[in-house]
C-alpha positions in Angstrom: -0.4 0.1 -0.3 2.8 2.5 0.5 4.1 2.3 -3.1 0.5 2.7 -3.9 0.6 6.0 -2.0 4.2 7.1 -2.6 3.4 8.8 -6.4 6.9 10.2 -6.4 8.3 7.1 -5.8 11.5 8.2 -3.6 10.5 6.2 -0.8 8.6 8.6 1.5 5.2 9.9 1.7 4.7 14.1 1.8 2.1 15.3 3.2 0.4 16.5 -0.3 0.8 12.6 -1.3 -0.9 11.8 1.9 -3.6 14.3 1.1 -3.9 13.5 -2.7 -4.8 9.7 -1.6 -7.4 10.6 1.1 -9.0 13.9 0.1 -8.5 14.0 -3.8 -8.6 10.4 -5.2 -11.7 8.5 -5.9 -11.1 5.1 -4.7 -14.8 3.9 -5.1 -14.6 1.6 -8.4 -11.5 -0.3 -6.9 -12.1 -3.8 -5.8 -8.7 -4.2 -4.4 -7.7 -5.0 -1.1 -5.6 -1.1 -0.6 -8.4 0.6 -2.1 -10.9 -0.9 0.5 -8.5 -0.2 3.5 -8.0 3.8 2.1 -11.9 3.7 1.3 -12.1 2.5 5.4 -9.9 5.1 6.4 -11.0 8.3 4.7 -14.7 7.2 6.2 -13.1 6.8 9.6 -11.2 10.2 9.3 -14.2 12.1 8.1 -16.9 10.6 10.7 -14.3 11.6 13.4 -13.8 14.8 12.0 -10.2 14.0 12.2 -7.5 16.5 10.9 -5.0 14.9 8.2 -2.7 17.4 9.1 -2.3 16.2 12.6 -2.2 12.4 11.7 0.3 13.2 9.2 2.4 15.0 12.1 2.1 11.8 14.4 3.8 9.8 12.0 6.3 11.9 10.7 8.7 11.0 13.4 11.8 13.0 12.2 9.6 16.1 11.4 11.6 15.7 8.1 7.8 16.7 6.2 7.7 13.3 4.6 7.1 9.8 6.1 9.3 6.9 5.6 7.9 3.0 5.5 9.6 2.9 9.1 7.5 5.7 10.5 4.9 3.1 10.2 6.3 1.1 12.9 
């Protein structure tokens, strides 16, 4: 799933890449597992009125403005 979100293919997720996935991109026609997970997460974020910037900040442990795979541990 990380590789799907990493549009720039630099091994990191920027806030804009995360926003693109959870705000801009329409996964409604996808039947694959990653698409279903992203849709579920999107609904959880929306239902609970969570702020994507804060979620991103919680994972951005090194505060470099991007997420690498190890920051999801």
